[in-house]
C-alpha positions in Angstrom: -0.1 0.2 0.1 2.6 2.4 0.7 5.2 1.3 -2.0 1.7 2.4 -4.4 1.2 5.6 -2.8 5.2 6.8 -3.2 5.0 5.8 -6.7 1.7 7.5 -7.3 3.3 10.6 -5.9 6.9 10.3 -7.6 4.6 10.0 -11.0 2.6 13.2 -9.8 6.2 15.1 -9.2 7.6 13.6 -12.8 4.2 14.9 -14.6 4.4 18.2 -12.7 8.0 18.7 -13.6 7.4 17.9 -17.3 4.4 20.3 -17.2 6.6 23.5 -16.1 9.5 22.2 -18.5 6.9 22.4 -21.3 5.1 25.4 -19.9 8.4 27.3 -20.2 9.4 26.1 -23.5 6.2 27.7 -25.0 6.7 30.6 -23.0 9.9 31.4 -25.4 7.6 30.9 -28.2 4.1 32.8 -27.4 4.5 35.7 -24.9 2.0 38.2 -24.1 1.8 40.9 -22.0 -1.6 42.1 -20.1 -2.6 45.5 -19.2 -5.4 45.3 -16.8 -6.0 49.0 -16.4 -9.1 50.4 -17.2 -7.7 53.0 -19.8 -5.0 50.7 -21.3 -2.4 53.7 -20.6 0.5 51.4 -21.0 -0.7 49.6 -23.8 1.0 51.2 -26.9 -0.8 53.3 -29.6 -0.9 51.5 -33.5 1.1 55.2 -34.3 3.7 54.1 -31.5 4.3 50.7 -32.4 4.7 52.1 -36.1 7.8 54.3 -34.7 9.3 51.5 -32.4 9.1 49.5 -35.7 11.6 51.6 -37.3 14.2 51.0 -34.7 16.5 48.7 -36.1 19.7 49.0 -33.7 19.8 49.8 -29.9 18.4 52.8 -28.1 19.5 53.4 -24.9 17.4 55.7 -22.5 19.0 57.3 -19.3 16.0 58.0 -16.6 17.2 60.3 -14.0 14.0 59.5 -12.1 15.6 57.7 -9.2 16.2 59.2 -5.7 14.1 60.2 -2.2 10.9 61.9 -3.9 7.6 62.6 -2.5 4.7 60.3 -3.6 3.6 62.0 -7.0 7.4 61.9 -8.2 7.2 58.1 -7.3 4.0 57.5 -9.4 6.2 59.3 -12.1 9.3 57.3 -11.8 6.7 53.9 -11.4 4.5 54.6 -14.5 7.7 55.7 -16.6 9.1 52.5 -15.6 6.0 50.0 -16.8 6.0 52.0 -20.1 9.4 51.7 -21.0 9.0 47.8 -20.0 6.6 48.0 -22.6 8.6 49.6 -25.3 11.3 47.1 -24.6 9.2 44.2 -24.9 7.8 45.2 -28.1 11.2 45.8 -29.5 14.4 44.5 -27.8 16.5 47.4 -29.3 15.0 49.6 -26.8 17.0 49.5 -23.5 16.6 51.7 -20.4 18.1 52.2 -16.9 16.8 54.5 -14.2 19.9 56.5 -12.7 20.1 58.6 -9.2 22.0 61.8 -11.0 22.4 63.3 -6.9 24.0 59.9 -6.0 27.6 60.1 -5.1 30.0 59.4 -7.7 27.5 60.4 -10.3 28.6 64.2 -10.5 29.7 63.4 -14.7 26.2 63.5 -15.1 25.6 67.4 -13.7 27.9 68.1 -17.1 25.3 66.3 -19.1 22.7 68.3 -17.2 23.7 72.1 -18.2 24.6 70.8 -21.9 21.4 69.6 -22.7 19.5 72.2 -20.5 18.0 69.8 -18.1 16.7 72.0 -15.5 15.9 70.3 -12.1 12.8 70.7 -9.9 13.1 71.6 -6.7 10.9 69.9 -4.2 9.6 69.6 -0.5 10.0 66.1 1.1 8.5 65.6 4.7 10.7 61.9 6.2 10.5 61.1 9.8 8.2 64.3 10.7 11.4 66.3 9.5 10.8 68.6 6.2 13.9 68.9 3.7 14.5 70.1 -0.1 15.4 67.9 -2.8 16.4 68.4 -6.5 14.7 66.2 -8.7 15.5 65.7 -12.5 12.3 64.9 -14.6 14.0 64.0 -17.6 15.5 61.4 -19.6 17.8 61.1 -22.4 17.7 58.7 -25.3 20.8 58.0 -26.9 21.2 56.3 -30.4 24.3 55.9 -33.1 26.1 58.7 -31.5 22.9 61.2 -31.0 21.3 61.8 -27.5 17.7 63.5 -27.5 16.8 65.0 -24.2 12.8 64.0 -22.6 10.9 66.3 -20.7 8.6 63.8 -18.1 7.1 66.6 -16.2 4.7 68.9 -18.1 4.8 72.5 -17.1 1.1 73.3 -16.4 -0.1 76.9 -15.9 -1.9 77.2 -12.1 -2.0 73.4 -11.5 -2.3 71.7 -8.6 0.3 68.9 -7.9 -2.0 66.2 -8.8 -3.2 67.9 -12.1 0.3 68.7 -13.3 1.2 64.7 -12.4 -1.9 63.7 -14.3 -1.1 65.9 -17.0 2.5 64.3 -17.3 1.3 60.9 -17.4 -1.1 61.7 -20.1 2.3 62.4 -22.0 4.6 60.1 -21.0 4.0 57.8 -24.3 4.0 60.9 -26.4 7.5 62.1 -24.9 9.0 58.5 -25.6 7.7 57.8 -29.0 8.3 61.3 -30.0 12.0 61.0 -28.9 12.1 57.6 -30.4 10.6 59.3 -33.8 13.6 61.6 -33.8 16.4 59.2 -33.8 15.2 56.6 -36.1 13.3 57.9 -38.8 14.4 59.8 -41.6 12.8 63.1 -42.7 11.3 63.6 -45.6 8.6 66.3 -45.6 9.8 70.0 -46.5 8.9 73.5 -44.8 8.8 76.8 -46.9 9.4 79.8 -44.2 8.3 82.9 -46.1 10.8 85.9 -46.1 10.7 89.3 -47.7 7.7 90.9 -46.7 8.8 91.6 -43.3 8.2 88.6 -41.5 9.8 87.8 -37.8 13.5 87.9 -37.6 14.9 84.2 -37.2 15.9 84.8 -33.5 12.3 85.8 -32.6 11.1 82.5 -34.3 14.4 80.2 -33.3 13.1 78.0 -31.0 9.9 76.9 -33.1 11.5 76.2 -36.1 14.5 74.8 -34.4 12.3 72.0 -32.7 10.5 71.4 -35.6 13.8 70.9 -37.8 13.9 67.6 -35.9 11.0 66.5 -37.6 11.2 68.1 -41.1 13.6 69.9 -43.7 13.5 73.6 -43.1 14.3 76.2 -45.5 13.7 79.9 -45.9 12.1 81.0 -49.2 12.0 84.8 -50.3 9.4 85.7 -53.4 11.7 88.2 -54.5 12.3 87.1 -58.0 8.6 86.7 -59.0 8.3 89.5 -61.2 11.3 88.2 -62.9 10.8 84.5 -63.3 7.3 83.4 -61.9 7.6 79.8 -63.3 10.8 79.0 -61.4 9.5 80.9 -58.0 6.0 78.6 -58.5 8.1 75.6 -59.4 10.5 75.9 -56.2 7.4 76.5 -53.7 5.7 73.4 -55.2 8.4 71.3 -53.9 7.5 71.9 -50.3 4.6 70.8 -48.8 3.7 73.5 -45.9 4.4 77.1 -45.9 4.8 79.4 -43.0 4.3 83.2 -42.9 5.0 84.3 -39.4 3.7 87.7 -39.1 4.6 89.6 -42.2 4.2 93.6 -41.8 5.1 94.3 -45.4 1.9 94.2 -48.1 2.0 90.9 -50.8 2.1 92.7 -54.5 -0.9 90.7 -56.9 1.9 89.0 -58.3 3.1 87.5 -54.6 -0.3 86.7 -53.8 -1.0 84.7 -57.3 2.0 82.6 -56.9 0.9 81.7 -53.5 -2.5 81.2 -54.8 -1.2 78.8 -57.3 0.5 77.0 -54.9 -2.4 76.4 -52.9 -4.4 75.3 -56.1 -1.8 72.7 -56.4 -2.4 71.1 -53.1 0.4 73.1 -51.0 -0.6 73.5 -47.4 0.1 76.9 -45.3 -0.2 78.3 -42.1 -0.5 82.2 -41.5 0.2 83.8 -38.7 -1.2 87.4 -39.1 -1.8 90.8 -37.3 -4.7 92.3 -38.9 -3.4 95.7 -36.7 -0.1 97.6 -36.1 0.6 99.8 -32.9 1.9 103.2 -33.4 3.5 106.0 -30.7 1.5 109.5 -30.9 4.8 111.7 -30.1 2.3 114.5 -28.9 0.7 112.5 -26.1 3.3 109.8 -25.8 0.4 106.9 -26.2 0.1 103.8 -28.7 -2.8 103.7 -30.8 -3.6 100.3 -32.5 -4.2 101.0 -36.1 -5.3 98.7 -38.9 -2.8 96.8 -41.3 -3.4 96.4 -45.0 -1.0 93.5 -46.1 -3.5 93.1 -49.5 -4.8 89.6 -48.5 -8.2 90.9 -47.9 -9.4 89.4 -51.0 -7.3 86.3 -50.8 -8.5 85.2 -47.5 -12.1 86.4 -48.2 -12.5 84.0 -51.6 -11.3 81.3 -49.1 -13.7 81.4 -46.8 -12.7 84.0 -43.7 -12.0 87.8 -43.1 -9.4 88.8 -40.6 -11.5 92.3 -39.1 -9.4 94.9 -38.3 -10.0 95.3 -34.7 -8.6 94.3 -31.3 -10.2 91.7 -29.1 -10.5 92.1 -25.1 -10.9 88.6 -23.2 -11.6 88.6 -19.4 -9.8 85.1 -19.1 -6.4 87.0 -20.2 -2.7 86.6 -19.5 -1.5 89.3 -16.9 1.1 92.0 -17.7 4.1 92.5 -15.5 4.6 96.4 -15.1 7.5 98.3 -13.2 6.5 101.6 -11.3 9.4 103.5 -8.9 12.9 104.4 -9.9 15.5 102.2 -12.0 17.1 100.8 -8.7 13.9 100.7 -6.8 11.7 99.4 -9.7 8.8 97.3 -8.2 7.2 94.8 -10.6 3.5 94.0 -10.1 1.1 91.9 -12.4 -1.7 93.2 -13.6 -4.8 91.8 -15.8 -4.5 93.0 -19.2 -7.6 91.6 -21.6 -5.6 92.3 -24.7 -4.0 89.3 -24.3 -6.4 86.7 -24.2 -5.7 83.0 -23.3 -7.5 80.4 -25.3 -7.8 76.7 -24.3 -10.6 75.1 -27.0 -13.1 72.7 -25.6 -13.7 70.8 -29.0 -12.1 67.6 -29.8 -10.2 68.3 -32.8 -6.4 66.7 -32.5 -4.3 70.1 -33.1 -6.2 71.4 -29.5 -7.3 68.3 -27.4 -4.9 68.3 -24.3 -3.2 71.1 -24.7 -2.5 74.0 -22.5 -4.0 77.4 -22.7 -2.6 79.4 -25.7 -1.7 83.1 -24.8 -2.4 85.6 -28.1 -1.4 89.3 -27.5 -3.6 91.8 -29.7 -5.4 89.7 -31.6 -8.4 90.7 -34.1 -11.9 88.8 -34.6 -12.3 86.3 -37.5 -15.3 85.7 -39.2 -16.2 82.2 -41.2 -17.8 83.0 -44.5 -20.4 80.5 -46.1 -18.7 78.4 -49.2 -17.6 75.0 -50.0 -14.6 75.1 -47.5 -14.8 72.7 -44.4 -13.7 75.0 -41.8 -13.3 74.4 -37.3 -12.6 76.8 -35.1 -9.5 76.0 -33.5 -9.4 78.5 -30.7 -11.2 81.4 -29.7 -11.6 83.8 -27.1 -13.8 82.7 -23.8 -17.6 83.8 -23.7 -16.8 86.7 -21.5 -15.3 89.2 -24.1 -15.5 92.2 -26.3 -14.5 93.9 -29.8 -13.1 97.3 -30.0 -13.1 98.9 -32.9 -9.8 100.9 -34.6 -8.0 103.3 -34.4 -7.8 102.8 -30.4 -5.8 104.5 -27.8 -3.4 101.7 -25.3 -3.4 103.5 -22.3 -2.0 101.6 -19.3 -3.0 104.4 -16.7 -7.1 104.0 -18.6 -6.9 100.6 -19.0 -5.6 98.6 -15.9 -7.9 100.5 -14.0 -11.1 99.4 -16.1 -9.9 95.8 -15.9 -8.9 95.5 -12.0 -12.7 96.9 -11.5 -14.0 94.2 -13.9 -11.8 91.6 -11.9 -13.3 93.0 -8.9 -16.6 93.6 -9.2 -17.4 91.5 -12.3 -17.8 91.9 -15.9 -20.6 94.2 -17.1 -22.8 91.9 -19.2 -24.0 94.7 -21.8 -20.3 95.3 -22.6 -18.5 92.0 -22.7 -21.0 90.2 -24.8 -19.0 89.2 -27.9 -19.4 85.7 -26.9 -16.6 83.5 -28.5 -14.6 85.1 -31.1 -12.5 82.6 -33.5 -8.7 83.8 -33.2 -7.7 80.5 -35.0 -9.6 78.7 -38.0 -8.8 75.4 -39.8 -9.8 75.3 -43.6 -9.8 72.2 -45.7 -11.0 71.1 -49.1 -10.7 72.4 -52.8 -10.1 75.9 -52.6 -10.8 78.3 -55.5 -8.4 80.6 -57.0 -8.7 84.3 -55.8 -8.2 85.1 -59.2 -11.1 82.9 -61.0 -12.7 85.2 -63.6 -10.2 87.9 -63.2 -7.4 89.3 -65.0 -4.3 87.7 -64.1 -0.8 89.6 -62.9 1.3 87.8 -64.4 1.3 84.8 -67.2 2.4 81.4 -66.2 4.2 79.4 -69.3 5.8 75.8 -69.4 4.8 73.1 -67.6 2.6 75.4 -65.2 -0.6 76.4 -66.3 -3.2 78.4 -64.4 -5.4 76.2 -61.9 -8.8 77.9 -61.3 -10.3 74.9 -59.1 -7.7 73.6 -56.9 -6.7 70.1 -55.1 -7.2 69.1 -51.8 -5.4 71.3 -49.6 -5.2 72.4 -45.7 -4.5 76.1 -44.2 -4.6 77.3 -41.1 -4.9 81.1 -40.0 -4.5 82.8 -36.8 -5.1 86.5 -36.2 -2.1 87.0 -34.2 1.5 86.8 -35.1 3.0 87.0 -31.8 1.7 83.3 -30.5 4.9 81.6 -32.8 7.3 84.7 -30.9 10.0 83.4 -28.3 11.2 85.7 -25.8 14.9 86.6 -25.6 17.3 86.2 -22.9 20.2 88.7 -23.4 20.6 86.8 -26.8 19.5 83.5 -26.3 15.9 82.6 -27.4 13.7 81.1 -24.8 11.5 78.0 -25.4 8.1 79.4 -27.3 5.6 79.6 -24.9 7.3 80.9 -22.1 7.0 84.4 -20.3 10.1 85.6 -18.5 8.3 88.1 -16.5 5.6 86.0 -14.9 7.5 82.7 -15.1 4.6 80.9 -17.0 4.5 78.5 -19.6 1.8 78.4 -22.3 0.7 76.2 -24.8 1.7 77.9 -27.6 4.7 75.5 -28.8 2.4 72.4 -28.6 -0.5 74.2 -30.5 2.1 75.1 -33.3 3.4 71.5 -33.4 0.4 70.2 -33.5 -0.9 72.2 -36.3 2.2 71.8 -38.6 2.3 67.9 -37.9 -1.8 68.4 -39.0 -1.2 70.2 -41.8 1.2 68.1 -43.1 -0.7 64.9 -42.9 1.8 63.2 -39.7 -0.9 62.7 -37.2 0.9 59.9 -35.6 2.5 61.9 -33.4 -0.7 64.1 -32.6 -2.9 60.9 -31.7 -0.2 59.9 -29.6 -0.1 63.3 -27.8 -4.0 63.8 -27.4 -4.8 60.5 -26.0 -6.5 60.9 -22.6 -5.9 58.7 -19.5 -7.9 58.5 -16.7 -5.2 58.7 -13.5 -7.4 58.3 -10.4 -6.5 60.2 -7.3 -7.6 60.1 -3.9 -10.2 62.4 -2.9 -8.7 64.6 0.2 -11.8 65.8 2.1 -13.1 61.9 2.0 -9.5 60.6 3.1 -9.9 62.6 6.4 -13.2 61.8 6.9 -13.0 58.1 6.4 -9.3 57.6 7.2 -10.4 55.4 10.6 -13.0 53.3 8.7 -10.3 52.0 5.9 -7.7 51.7 8.7 -9.5 49.4 10.5 -11.0 47.8 7.4 -7.7 47.2 5.9 -6.5 45.8 9.4 -9.4 44.1 10.9 -10.7 42.0 7.8 -7.4 40.1 6.8 -7.1 39.3 10.5 -10.8 37.9 10.6 -10.9 36.0 7.4 -7.5 34.6 8.5 -9.4 33.5 11.9 -12.6 32.4 9.8 -10.0 30.1 8.0 -8.2 28.7 11.0 -11.5 27.8 12.4 -13.1 26.4 9.4 -9.9 24.4 8.6 -9.6 23.1 12.5 -13.1 22.0 12.4 -12.7 20.1 8.7 -10.1 18.1 10.1 -11.7 17.5 13.4 -14.7 15.8 11.6 -12.3 13.9 9.0 -10.1 12.1 11.6 -12.1 11.6 14.4 -13.9 9.2 12.3 
C-alpha cells in the first residue's frame, strides 16, 4: 500500500516537472503582456508601434527619476518604468536604466544636464516628521548612433496643483518617449518653407519653434523676390515644399506674389498664416500708443477662401497678466495686472490639434469671421464667452486700461459690454479651394508646364489672427522656449499648439494621436480621505485578520471531522 502511494506521488511529481518544462518551452515561443488598467494606459498605441517598428539598432534611455521623492514623483517614476518595459517588450532594441543623478559618484551627469538644458525641479520631502528640500530631475536622455535627445517627463501646466501636473505628465508619457524615438530612428521627408521678404519675424524670434520643427522636417527660408522676373521658377520651387509658413508679415504682398501663393494652394500646397490685422503706432504728442488697422493686401485672398480677419482688437476677461514696473530704476517694483488684450484660449472641441493642450496666449489679436462656401472650417481657438470687440483706431493707455481691468476683476464684467461671446482667433480650412483670380485678369502669365489653375486640389490651411503666438522671448541673445513668459515665469501652450498644427497640415497624425490620447489617472479625494480615514484603516487591518481567523477555525473543524471517524 505504501509503495503504491510513493509511486503515485513520484509519478505526480514527474508530471508536474514535465508540465513546468513544457510551459517554459512554450513561453519562449508565445509571449503576451496584459494591461489590466481601465484606460489601457500601458498599451502602446498603433502610432507608437509604427514608430518603434523602425528602430533597427539599440536605443539606450537614461532616466533620472531615481532617489528620495514625494509620492507624486514616485508615481511618475513607476509609470515611466512600466511604459518603458512595454516599449522594450515590443522592441528589444530599446534599453533603459534608471539613474540617481544626485548620488555620490554620478557627478559626471551634471555636465550633461547643463549641456542639454535639463533643469531640476525643487521639491519638499517630509520624512520622519522632518522636511527637507531635494532636487529632482524629471528628465530622460535617449542615445542612438552618437545622437542624444532629451525627454521631458514633467509637463509645465498653468496654475495646476501637484496632482493635476502629474496627471498631465502621465497623459504625456507615451508621446514623450515615442517622440524621442521618432527623432532618433526615422528619416525626415517633408519640407517646410518659411516665407521671407515681406517683413516677417527675424530668425531669432522664431528660433525655438523652427529649431524644434527641424528635428522632424526639412526647414528652409523662401523669398518671393524673383516673382516679377521669373514667376515660373519661383512657383516651381515653392511647389517642392509641403507646407509654407508666414510668420507675422508686416509689408504688403504684391498681386504677383499673391498670385504665386494662390497657385501654390491650387496645386495642393498647405499653409500656416500667422497674421496681425493691426499695428501699433506711438503718438509723439501724447506719448500713448494707438492701434491702427494694417493692410497686407490679403483681404480678398482670405475672403475668397472663406474667412475674414477684421481690423479690430478683442478683449477677453480670461487673459494673461501683464507685468509693469513702478518706481525709479534702482528701486523698481514689478507687479502683475490683468491685461484683457492678451486672451488665453483653451478650446473645448476635440480636434486633434487642440485636444489636451495648455491655454494658448495671444497678444492684440483680431476677430476672425467665417464665411459660407464649400470649404470645411473648424474653429480651433477662440476667446472665452466673456469678451468684447473694440474698433480701430484705439488708444492703448495703461493708466486707463489697468484701472478698468481691475474694476472688472473685482466687481465682475458688465454683461452689456462683454457680450461678444466666443470670438474665433484660429481657424482650420480644408477642401478644394477656388482660386482668388478665377474670372479675373491675372497679374502675370505662367508658361511651360505650369498652367493657371482655377479649381484647386485638396489642401489645408490654418489662419491665426495674431503673429505673436509664434514669437519666443529673448534672454540677452539667447532665445527662450516658445510659450515661456520670463516676466511671470509661466508656460503657455503656444508651442504644443503650433507643433500639432504643423503635424496635422503635413498629415503627420501619428504624433498628434499619441499626444492627445486621454488616460484617467485616479487620485484620492483629500476630504474623503480625512473623513473616512479610521474606517478604511480598521477595514484594512481587521478584515484580513478576520478572514484568516475564519479560515483557521474552518480548517480546524474540517480536520476534526475527518480524523475523528
